[in-house]
N, CA, C and O of each residue as an XYZ file, in Angstrom:
720
protein
N       0.629    -19.199     85.228
C      -0.613    -19.907     85.414
C      -0.963    -19.845     86.891
O      -0.103    -20.084     87.739
N      -2.181    -19.535     87.204
C      -2.596    -19.434     88.594
C      -3.108    -20.775     89.080
O      -3.610    -21.587     88.303
N      -2.974    -20.988     90.362
C      -3.430    -22.228     90.975
C      -4.748    -21.980     91.655
O      -4.963    -20.931     92.261
N      -5.623    -22.942     91.554
C      -6.907    -22.879     92.223
C      -6.895    -23.936     93.307
O      -6.697    -25.119     93.032
N      -7.103    -23.514     94.514
C      -7.114    -24.448     95.626
C      -8.527    -24.965     95.826
O      -9.460    -24.197     96.063
N      -8.668    -26.264     95.727
C      -9.956    -26.890     95.966
C      -9.930    -27.507     97.354
O      -9.123    -28.396     97.628
N     -10.783    -27.052     98.204
C     -10.825    -27.566     99.562
C     -12.245    -27.967     99.904
O     -13.186    -27.184     99.768
N     -12.375    -29.191    100.346
C     -13.663    -29.715    100.788
C     -13.488    -30.207    102.218
O     -12.929    -31.282    102.435
N     -13.959    -29.433    103.203
C     -13.721    -29.781    104.605
C     -14.173    -31.183    104.971
O     -13.501    -31.856    105.753
N     -15.288    -31.641    104.430
C     -15.774    -32.971    104.785
C     -14.862    -34.058    104.235
O     -14.773    -35.146    104.805
N     -14.190    -33.771    103.140
C     -13.334    -34.764    102.513
C     -11.901    -34.660    103.021
O     -11.152    -35.635    102.963
N     -11.511    -33.482    103.520
C     -10.139    -33.270    103.941
C      -9.713    -34.196    105.073
O      -8.520    -34.455    105.231
N     -10.627    -34.686    105.839
C     -10.286    -35.587    106.935
C     -10.227    -37.018    106.408
O     -10.919    -37.363    105.451
N      -9.408    -37.836    107.029
C      -9.369    -39.263    106.714
C      -8.784    -39.547    105.348
O      -7.762    -38.975    104.969
N      -9.441    -40.442    104.602
C      -8.954    -40.890    103.301
C      -8.851    -39.725    102.323
O      -7.890    -39.637    101.559
N      -9.836    -38.833    102.342
C      -9.794    -37.665    101.464
C      -8.573    -36.815    101.739
O      -7.953    -36.293    100.812
N      -8.226    -36.672    103.000
C      -7.039    -35.901    103.367
C      -5.768    -36.563    102.882
O      -4.844    -35.888    102.428
N      -5.717    -37.893    102.977
C      -4.546    -38.618    102.489
C      -4.427    -38.490    100.972
O      -3.328    -38.332    100.440
N      -5.568    -38.559    100.281
C      -5.542    -38.426     98.826
C      -5.098    -37.024     98.419
O      -4.326    -36.860     97.474
N      -5.585    -36.020     99.134
C      -5.211    -34.643     98.821
C      -3.724    -34.431     99.053
O      -3.056    -33.796     98.236
N      -3.199    -34.950    100.147
C      -1.772    -34.772    100.415
C      -0.935    -35.569     99.417
O       0.143    -35.130     99.019
N      -1.429    -36.737     99.015
C      -0.732    -37.535     98.013
C      -0.652    -36.765     96.696
O       0.400    -36.703     96.061
N      -1.787    -36.176     96.296
C      -1.804    -35.418     95.052
C      -0.897    -34.199     95.143
O      -0.158    -33.909     94.202
N      -0.942    -33.479     96.265
C      -0.084    -32.305     96.428
C       1.383    -32.697     96.338
O       2.189    -31.985     95.739
N       1.721    -33.825     96.934
C       3.112    -34.293     96.897
C       3.552    -34.585     95.461
O       4.649    -34.198     95.058
N       2.712    -35.257     94.701
C       3.043    -35.569     93.306
C       3.040    -34.305     92.452
O       3.917    -34.122     91.608
N       2.066    -33.443     92.666
C       1.931    -32.224     91.877
C       3.117    -31.284     92.072
O       3.493    -30.569     91.143
N       3.700    -31.273     93.245
C       4.829    -30.386     93.535
C       6.184    -31.036     93.247
O       7.212    -30.360     93.297
N       6.199    -32.324     92.949
C       7.447    -33.058     92.775
C       7.998    -32.897     91.362
O       7.335    -33.242     90.383
N       9.205    -32.375     91.266
C       9.871    -32.228     89.975
C      10.192    -33.607     89.400
O      10.120    -33.808     88.188
N      10.548    -34.554     90.269
C      10.867    -35.901     89.803
C       9.644    -36.565     89.157
O       9.757    -37.185     88.099
N       8.484    -36.432     89.793
C       7.259    -37.002     89.227
C       6.928    -36.338     87.894
O       6.585    -37.023     86.930
N       7.029    -35.022     87.832
C       6.716    -34.315     86.587
C       7.661    -34.742     85.469
O       7.228    -34.995     84.345
N       8.965    -34.822     85.784
C       9.924    -35.279     84.778
C       9.611    -36.699     84.332
O       9.664    -37.009     83.142
N       9.286    -37.559     85.287
C       8.946    -38.941     84.951
C       7.733    -39.027     84.038
O       7.717    -39.809     83.088
N       6.726    -38.227     84.325
C       5.514    -38.227     83.497
C       5.825    -37.685     82.102
O       5.388    -38.259     81.104
N       6.573    -36.587     82.025
C       6.918    -36.025     80.715
C       7.758    -37.004     79.896
O       7.526    -37.160     78.697
N       8.736    -37.669     80.530
C       9.581    -38.603     79.792
C       8.819    -39.867     79.402
O       9.106    -40.466     78.365
N       7.851    -40.279     80.225
C       6.996    -41.410     79.855
C       6.150    -41.049     78.636
O       6.023    -41.843     77.704
N       5.573    -39.846     78.647
C       4.809    -39.389     77.482
C       5.700    -39.297     76.245
O       5.270    -39.628     75.139
N       6.930    -38.851     76.432
C       7.888    -38.781     75.326
C       8.098    -40.172     74.731
O       8.077    -40.338     73.511
N       8.301    -41.169     75.592
C       8.531    -42.537     75.117
C       7.306    -43.097     74.402
O       7.438    -43.744     73.362
N       6.126    -42.857     74.945
C       4.899    -43.375     74.330
C       4.668    -42.733     72.962
O       4.365    -43.429     71.993
N       4.810    -41.407     72.880
C       4.626    -40.740     71.590
C       5.698    -41.164     70.586
O       5.410    -41.300     69.397
N       6.931    -41.376     71.052
C       7.987    -41.841     70.156
C       7.663    -43.238     69.630
O       7.896    -43.532     68.458
N       7.127    -44.092     70.492
C       6.741    -45.438     70.069
C       5.645    -45.385     69.002
O       5.730    -46.078     67.988
N       4.628    -44.574     69.228
C       3.543    -44.438     68.244
C       4.091    -43.871     66.933
O       3.678    -44.289     65.851
N       5.014    -42.928     67.033
C       5.624    -42.340     65.841
C       6.410    -43.388     65.059
O       6.331    -43.442     63.831
N       7.161    -44.214     65.766
C       7.944    -45.265     65.106
C       7.026    -46.288     64.444
O       7.301    -46.741     63.333
N       5.938    -46.654     65.120
C       4.979    -47.596     64.532
C       4.386    -47.012     63.246
O       4.236    -47.729     62.257
N       4.051    -45.733     63.251
C       3.508    -45.093     62.043
C       4.544    -45.094     60.919
O       4.200    -45.318     59.759
N       5.812    -44.845     61.260
C       6.869    -44.856     60.248
C       7.064    -46.260     59.682
O       7.214    -46.430     58.472
N       7.063    -47.263     60.554
C       7.204    -48.648     60.095
C       6.046    -49.020     59.170
O       6.249    -49.659     58.137
N       4.844    -48.622     59.543
C       3.674    -48.914     58.703
C       3.799    -48.218     57.347
O       3.474    -48.804     56.314
N       4.266    -46.977     57.349
C       4.468    -46.247     56.095
C       5.487    -46.968     55.211
O       5.274    -47.113     54.008
N       6.589    -47.417     55.806
C       7.626    -48.125     55.046
C       7.081    -49.443     54.502
O       7.347    -49.792     53.352
N       6.324    -50.176     55.312
C       5.740    -51.444     54.863
C       4.816    -51.232     53.664
O       4.866    -51.987     52.693
N       3.982    -50.210     53.739
C       3.055    -49.937     52.631
C       3.835    -49.553     51.374
O       3.509    -50.001     50.275
N       4.856    -48.730     51.538
C       5.649    -48.285     50.387
C       6.382    -49.465     49.744
O       6.471    -49.543     48.519
N       6.905    -50.377     50.558
C       7.594    -51.542     50.002
C       6.618    -52.493     49.303
O       6.970    -53.134     48.313
N       5.408    -52.577     49.817
C       4.416    -53.488     49.245
C       3.857    -52.959     47.921
O       3.712    -53.720     46.965
N       3.546    -51.676     47.859
C       2.951    -51.095     46.641
C       3.605    -49.752     46.303
O       2.985    -48.703     46.477
N       4.847    -49.778     45.823
C       5.524    -48.506     45.519
C       4.978    -47.814     44.277
O       5.185    -46.614     44.095
N       4.289    -48.553     43.428
C       3.837    -47.981     42.155
C       2.678    -47.006     42.293
O       2.374    -46.278     41.348
N       2.017    -46.977     43.462
C       0.858    -46.100     43.624
C       1.213    -44.666     44.019
O       0.339    -43.800     43.999
N       2.437    -44.398     44.368
C       2.816    -43.042     44.769
C       2.264    -42.697     46.147
O       2.097    -43.570     46.999
N       1.982    -41.408     46.354
C       1.509    -40.951     47.667
C      -0.009    -41.063     47.751
O      -0.738    -40.176     47.308
N      -0.464    -42.158     48.323
C      -1.896    -42.365     48.525
C      -2.329    -41.677     49.817
O      -1.495    -41.232     50.606
N      -3.626    -41.597     50.018
C      -4.160    -41.001     51.250
C      -3.666    -41.769     52.467
O      -3.348    -41.175     53.497
N      -3.600    -43.092     52.347
C      -3.143    -43.919     53.465
C      -1.685    -43.617     53.812
O      -1.338    -43.518     54.989
N      -0.840    -43.470     52.811
C       0.568    -43.163     53.061
C       0.721    -41.779     53.698
O       1.502    -41.604     54.633
N      -0.020    -40.809     53.191
C       0.041    -39.456     53.760
C      -0.446    -39.470     55.207
O       0.116    -38.782     56.059
N      -1.496    -40.255     55.487
C      -2.021    -40.372     56.851
C      -0.945    -40.906     57.797
O      -0.755    -40.361     58.884
N      -0.245    -41.962     57.396
C       0.806    -42.521     58.252
C       1.989    -41.557     58.389
O       2.584    -41.454     59.461
N       2.326    -40.857     57.314
C       3.395    -39.863     57.390
C       3.031    -38.758     58.377
O       3.858    -38.345     59.190
N       1.792    -38.283     58.301
C       1.362    -37.214     59.207
C       1.316    -37.700     60.655
O       1.664    -36.949     61.566
N       0.892    -38.943     60.879
C       0.925    -39.497     62.236
C       2.354    -39.595     62.745
O       2.618    -39.309     63.913
N       3.278    -39.996     61.879
C       4.691    -40.047     62.256
C       5.183    -38.663     62.680
O       5.852    -38.527     63.704
N       4.855    -37.647     61.900
C       5.310    -36.287     62.201
C       4.656    -35.755     63.478
O       5.344    -35.220     64.347
N       3.333    -35.897     63.597
C       2.610    -35.384     64.771
C       3.165    -35.992     66.050
O       3.508    -35.274     66.990
N       3.252    -37.315     66.081
C       3.706    -37.977     67.299
C       5.197    -37.769     67.540
O       5.636    -37.730     68.689
N       5.980    -37.637     66.470
C       7.396    -37.336     66.629
C       7.627    -35.959     67.236
O       8.468    -35.797     68.120
N       6.879    -34.968     66.759
C       7.006    -33.612     67.317
C       6.558    -33.596     68.776
O       7.189    -32.948     69.612
N       5.477    -34.303     69.084
C       5.030    -34.365     70.479
C       6.072    -35.047     71.358
O       6.306    -34.614     72.487
N       6.697    -36.104     70.857
C       7.743    -36.778     71.626
C       8.905    -35.826     71.897
O       9.444    -35.798     73.003
N       9.285    -35.054     70.897
C      10.373    -34.086     71.074
C       9.988    -33.023     72.096
O      10.793    -32.672     72.958
N       8.766    -32.510     72.005
C       8.315    -31.480     72.951
C       8.317    -32.026     74.377
O       8.778    -31.348     75.295
N       7.804    -33.246     74.572
C       7.800    -33.819     75.917
C       9.210    -34.168     76.382
O       9.522    -34.019     77.563
N      10.067    -34.630     75.470
C      11.435    -34.976     75.844
C      12.266    -33.778     76.257
O      13.114    -33.882     77.144
N      12.032    -32.648     75.624
C      12.773    -31.424     75.925
C      11.878    -30.395     76.615
O      12.017    -29.196     76.377
N      10.964    -30.856     77.465
C       9.960    -29.966     78.062
C      10.572    -28.811     78.848
O      10.034    -27.704     78.828
N      11.675    -29.042     79.533
C      12.278    -27.944     80.313
C      12.791    -26.840     79.392
O      12.601    -25.656     79.667
N      13.440    -27.233     78.303
C      13.956    -26.247     77.362
C      12.823    -25.550     76.612
O      12.916    -24.360     76.311
N      11.758    -26.285     76.313
C      10.628    -25.699     75.579
C      10.004    -24.565     76.377
O       9.686    -23.515     75.817
N       9.824    -24.766     77.686
C       9.167    -23.751     78.501
C      10.085    -22.575     78.838
O       9.623    -21.570     79.380
N      11.372    -22.686     78.527
C      12.299    -21.583     78.773
C      12.579    -20.752     77.521
O      13.322    -19.772     77.585
N      11.998    -21.128     76.397
C      12.245    -20.402     75.146
C      11.725    -18.969     75.220
O      10.689    -18.693     75.825
N      12.478    -18.062     74.585
C      12.045    -16.676     74.457
C      12.223    -16.270     73.014
O      13.251    -16.622     72.435
N      11.347    -15.591     72.415
C      10.097    -15.066     72.946
C       9.077    -16.181     73.173
O       9.230    -17.303     72.689
N       8.056    -15.840     73.908
C       6.996    -16.779     74.280
C       6.322    -17.382     73.046
O       5.793    -18.492     73.111
N       6.336    -16.670     71.943
C       5.707    -17.166     70.709
C       6.350    -18.471     70.242
O       5.658    -19.333     69.700
N       7.660    -18.632     70.440
C       8.322    -19.881     70.051
C       7.794    -21.062     70.860
O       7.582    -22.149     70.323
N       7.586    -20.839     72.144
C       7.003    -21.886     72.986
C       5.611    -22.235     72.494
O       5.253    -23.409     72.401
N       4.826    -21.212     72.180
C       3.465    -21.447     71.691
C       3.481    -22.217     70.366
O       2.640    -23.090     70.152
N       4.425    -21.904     69.480
C       4.519    -22.621     68.205
C       4.803    -24.097     68.461
O       4.147    -24.965     67.885
N       5.776    -24.385     69.320
C       6.117    -25.781     69.594
C       4.984    -26.540     70.274
O       4.799    -27.733     70.032
N       4.233    -25.858     71.119
C       3.129    -26.525     71.807
C       1.893    -26.660     70.918
O       1.141    -27.625     71.056
N       1.671    -25.705     70.008
C       0.468    -25.712     69.175
C       0.623    -26.495     67.875
O      -0.357    -27.022     67.348
N       1.841    -26.575     67.359
C       2.053    -27.208     66.058
C       1.570    -28.659     66.009
O       0.920    -29.032     65.032
N       1.854    -29.494     67.007
C       1.320    -30.863     66.938
C      -0.205    -30.906     66.882
O      -0.771    -31.770     66.213
N      -0.872    -29.993     67.568
C      -2.332    -29.950     67.515
C      -2.841    -29.580     66.131
O      -3.831    -30.136     65.655
N      -2.157    -28.635     65.485
C      -2.533    -28.265     64.115
C      -2.325    -29.430     63.153
O      -3.176    -29.715     62.310
N      -1.187    -30.094     63.290
C      -0.918    -31.237     62.426
C      -1.898    -32.377     62.693
O      -2.297    -33.090     61.773
N      -2.279    -32.542     63.953
C      -3.285    -33.547     64.314
C      -4.612    -33.221     63.638
O      -5.285    -34.110     63.116
N      -4.983    -31.946     63.650
C      -6.205    -31.505     62.963
C      -6.139    -31.864     61.481
O      -7.098    -32.401     60.926
N      -5.015    -31.569     60.845
C      -4.865    -31.876     59.422
C      -4.902    -33.377     59.164
O      -5.465    -33.827     58.166
N      -4.302    -34.147     60.063
C      -4.283    -35.598     59.908
C      -5.695    -36.168     59.916
O      -6.040    -37.010     59.086
N      -6.494    -35.709     60.845
C      -7.825    -36.298     60.958
C      -8.849    -35.655     60.023
O      -9.881    -36.262     59.738
N      -8.589    -34.458     59.548
C      -9.441    -33.958     58.462
C      -9.096    -34.697     57.165
O      -9.943    -34.838     56.282
N      -7.852    -35.167     57.055
C      -7.489    -36.021     55.922
C      -8.277    -37.331     55.980
O      -8.711    -37.843     54.948
N      -8.456    -37.861     57.171
C      -9.256    -39.074     57.337
C     -10.714    -38.816     56.936
O     -11.342    -39.658     56.295
N     -11.243    -37.659     57.312
C     -12.606    -37.284     56.906
C     -12.674    -37.158     55.384
O     -13.640    -37.601     54.763
N     -11.646    -36.552     54.785
C     -11.595    -36.441     53.326
C     -11.621    -37.821     52.679
O     -12.329    -38.035     51.695
N     -10.860    -38.747     53.224
C     -10.800    -40.107     52.697
C     -12.188    -40.750     52.689
O     -12.607    -41.340     51.693
N     -12.890    -40.624     53.813
C     -14.231    -41.213     53.893
C     -15.230    -40.463     53.012
O     -16.143    -41.077     52.460
N     -15.074    -39.170     52.877
C     -15.953    -38.405     51.984
C     -15.740    -38.833     50.535
O     -16.694    -38.938     49.765
N     -14.483    -39.080     50.168
C     -14.205    -39.553     48.810
C     -14.822    -40.929     48.565
O     -15.378    -41.181     47.496
N     -14.724    -41.811     49.547
C     -15.336    -43.139     49.411
C     -16.846    -43.012     49.238
O     -17.437    -43.670     48.382
N     -17.461    -42.169     50.051
C     -18.911    -41.968     49.972
C     -19.307    -41.418     48.601
O     -20.246    -41.906     47.972
N     -18.580    -40.399     48.150
C     -18.909    -39.789     46.860
C     -18.701    -40.782     45.705
O     -19.490    -40.813     44.761
N     -17.651    -41.580     45.785
C     -17.414    -42.572     44.735
C     -18.499    -43.645     44.737
O     -18.923    -44.098     43.674
N     -18.950    -44.053     45.922
C     -20.008    -45.063     46.017
C     -21.319    -44.548     45.433
O     -22.107    -45.325     44.892
N     -21.552    -43.254     45.539
C     -22.781    -42.644     45.009
C     -22.591    -42.081     43.597
O     -23.482    -41.424     43.058
N     -21.442    -42.340     43.017
C     -21.100    -41.836     41.677
C     -21.191    -40.313     41.604
O     -21.637    -39.747     40.606
N     -20.757    -39.669     42.679
C     -20.720    -38.209     42.734
C     -19.299    -37.739     42.440
O     -18.351    -38.498     42.637
N     -19.134    -36.506     41.973
C     -17.778    -36.002     41.704
C     -17.001    -35.780     43.009
O     -17.564    -35.361     44.021
N     -15.709    -36.069     42.960
C     -14.859    -35.908     44.147
C     -13.827    -34.801     43.978
O     -13.036    -34.556     44.890
N     -13.818    -34.131     42.837
C     -12.770    -33.155     42.550
C     -12.776    -31.954     43.491
O     -11.714    -31.384     43.742
N     -13.902    -31.558     44.008
C     -13.967    -30.378     44.879
C     -13.661    -30.709     46.346
O     -13.449    -29.800     47.149
N     -13.637    -31.987     46.699
C     -13.391    -32.369     48.093
C     -11.981    -31.984     48.543
O     -11.801    -31.468     49.645
N     -10.998    -32.230     47.707
C      -9.616    -31.882     48.076
C      -9.430    -30.366     48.180
O      -8.701    -29.881     49.045
N     -10.091    -29.631     47.297
C     -10.032    -28.168     47.374
C     -10.601    -27.703     48.712
O     -10.041    -26.819     49.360
N     -11.707    -28.301     49.113
C     -12.328    -27.976     50.397
C     -11.381    -28.318     51.553
O     -11.232    -27.530     52.487
N     -10.741    -29.491     51.489
C      -9.775    -29.919     52.517
C      -8.638    -28.904     52.644
O      -8.315    -28.460     53.746
N      -8.037    -28.541     51.517
C      -6.920    -27.598     51.552
C      -7.367    -26.201     51.979
O      -6.612    -25.495     52.649
N      -8.561    -25.795     51.610
C      -9.075    -24.475     52.009
C      -9.287    -24.396     53.516
O      -8.873    -23.431     54.159
N      -9.928    -25.408     54.070
C     -10.172    -25.429     55.524
C      -8.849    -25.427     56.279
O      -8.655    -24.629     57.196
N      -7.940    -26.319     55.894
C      -6.652    -26.394     56.579
C      -5.845    -25.120     56.389
O      -5.209    -24.644     57.329
N      -5.864    -24.563     55.181
C      -5.151    -23.312     54.931
C      -5.668    -22.177     55.795
O      -4.884    -21.390     56.325
N      -6.988    -22.086     55.940
C      -7.578    -21.030     56.776
C      -7.177    -21.203     58.240
O      -6.838    -20.226     58.909
N      -7.214    -22.424     58.735
C      -6.842    -22.685     60.134
C      -5.368    -22.336     60.359
O      -5.034    -21.675     61.342
N      -4.489    -22.771     59.458
C      -3.063    -22.466     59.600
C      -2.805    -20.963     59.491
O      -1.972    -20.427     60.221
N      -3.508    -20.283     58.593
C      -3.332    -18.842     58.440
C      -3.729    -18.102     59.716
O      -2.991    -17.235     60.184
N      -4.883    -18.437     60.276
C      -5.332    -17.785     61.516
C      -4.343    -18.051     62.640
O      -3.993    -17.137     63.387
N      -3.887    -19.301     62.766
C      -2.941    -19.629     63.828
C      -1.619    -18.896     63.616
O      -1.022    -18.418     64.580
N      -1.155    -18.801     62.382
C       0.085    -18.071     62.102
C      -0.067    -16.596     62.457
O       0.867    -15.991     62.983
N      -1.222    -16.013     62.181
C      -1.473    -14.613     62.562
C      -1.412    -14.445     64.078
O      -0.866    -13.460     64.574
N      -1.965    -15.394     64.805
C      -1.908    -15.339     66.274
C      -0.467    -15.422     66.742
O      -0.068    -14.678     67.637
N       0.335    -16.324     66.147
C       1.740    -16.453     66.532
C       2.523    -15.179     66.224
O       3.337    -14.739     67.036
N       2.282    -14.588     65.060
C       2.980    -13.348     64.698
C       2.599    -12.233     65.662
O       3.462    -11.477     66.106
N       1.326    -12.126     65.986
C       0.886    -11.105     66.939
C       1.542    -11.325     68.302
O       1.969    -10.367     68.948
N       1.623    -12.580     68.739
C       2.294    -12.878     70.011
C       3.776    -12.517     69.951
O       4.347    -12.069     70.945
N       4.396    -12.710     68.794
C       5.814    -12.382     68.635
C       6.008    -10.872     68.762
O       6.960    -10.407     69.389
N       5.085    -10.110     68.155
C       5.183     -8.649     68.173
C       4.787     -8.083     69.528
O       5.493     -7.238     70.076
N       3.669     -8.538     70.071
C       3.137     -8.004     71.327
C       2.753     -9.165     72.239
O       1.631     -9.669     72.193
N       3.706     -9.575     73.066
C       3.486    -10.709     73.974
C       2.625    -10.266     75.147
O       3.121     -9.666     76.100
N       1.327    -10.564     75.071
C       0.446    -10.229     76.187
C      -0.454    -11.413     76.504
O      -0.619    -12.319     75.686
N      -1.025    -11.397     77.682
C      -1.798    -12.540     78.160
C      -3.100    -12.733     77.380
O      -3.574    -13.861     77.248
N      -3.679    -11.658     76.865
C      -4.929    -11.781     76.108
C      -4.677    -12.525     74.792
O      -5.440    -13.418     74.425
N      -3.613    -12.156     74.088
C      -3.288    -12.840     72.833
C      -2.932    -14.300     73.092
O      -3.293    -15.180     72.311
N      -2.228    -14.554     74.181
C      -1.887    -15.934     74.540
C      -3.155    -16.740     74.833
O      -3.270    -17.896     74.427
N      -4.095    -16.127     75.534
C      -5.365    -16.787     75.844
C      -6.145    -17.086     74.564
O      -6.703    -18.173     74.415
N      -6.185    -16.128     73.647
C      -6.885    -16.331     72.375
C      -6.232    -17.473     71.598
O      -6.924    -18.299     71.002
N      -4.897    -17.517     71.606
C      -4.187    -18.603     70.937
C      -4.515    -19.960     71.531
O      -4.691    -20.936     70.801
N      -4.598    -20.025     72.851
C      -4.928    -21.298     73.508
C      -6.357    -21.722     73.206
O      -6.621    -22.899     72.960
N      -7.275    -20.771     73.223
C      -8.674    -21.083     72.934
C      -8.832    -21.520     71.476
O      -9.571    -22.461     71.188
N      -8.145    -20.843     70.560
C      -8.267    -21.183     69.142
C      -7.774    -22.595     68.879
O      -8.443    -23.365     68.190
N      -6.615    -22.944     69.418
C      -6.060    -24.272     69.150
C      -6.860    -25.351     69.871
O      -6.902    -26.494     69.416
N      -7.491    -25.006     70.984
C      -8.303    -25.990     71.715
C      -9.619    -26.251     71.003
O     -10.190    -27.335     71.128
N     -10.105    -25.265     70.257
C     -11.402    -25.385     69.585
C     -11.310    -26.285     68.429
O     -12.305    -26.508     67.740
């Protein structure tokens, strides 16, 4: 990754200069970076645990309903935030993985799962809307699975291509796709 130096001569003097040097000091500090990554790990782990506790509470309260949309939503939040906590907790090892495609999988997978989690939320609200209007809801789940399947398929193709031919253009396309 290349660095872009932002320099503003009018700001570099005085308070602006102190802020710039403060930022450079933090940006170059391994201790600060580790602290930030481990803090993010703890926060994501906490959110993951809360989602798991909520899932368990719902299951204990109404076990007869099986896997409802709400239960799946909490399960997916548990998985998404748990994977992110693991990635942040083991950030040094993640960035040293070879081939580069493995690193990309670990970094992109939580984003894909996040996409699926919140498209599930959209599906839930679409089902409520359709039921309120007495419209059929049978095709909504097919649409949900089709959209998610297409996104996962495209991302898997990008990962396989990166595994076969590790180049910066494919990596850039992978980053743009997952960001979109």
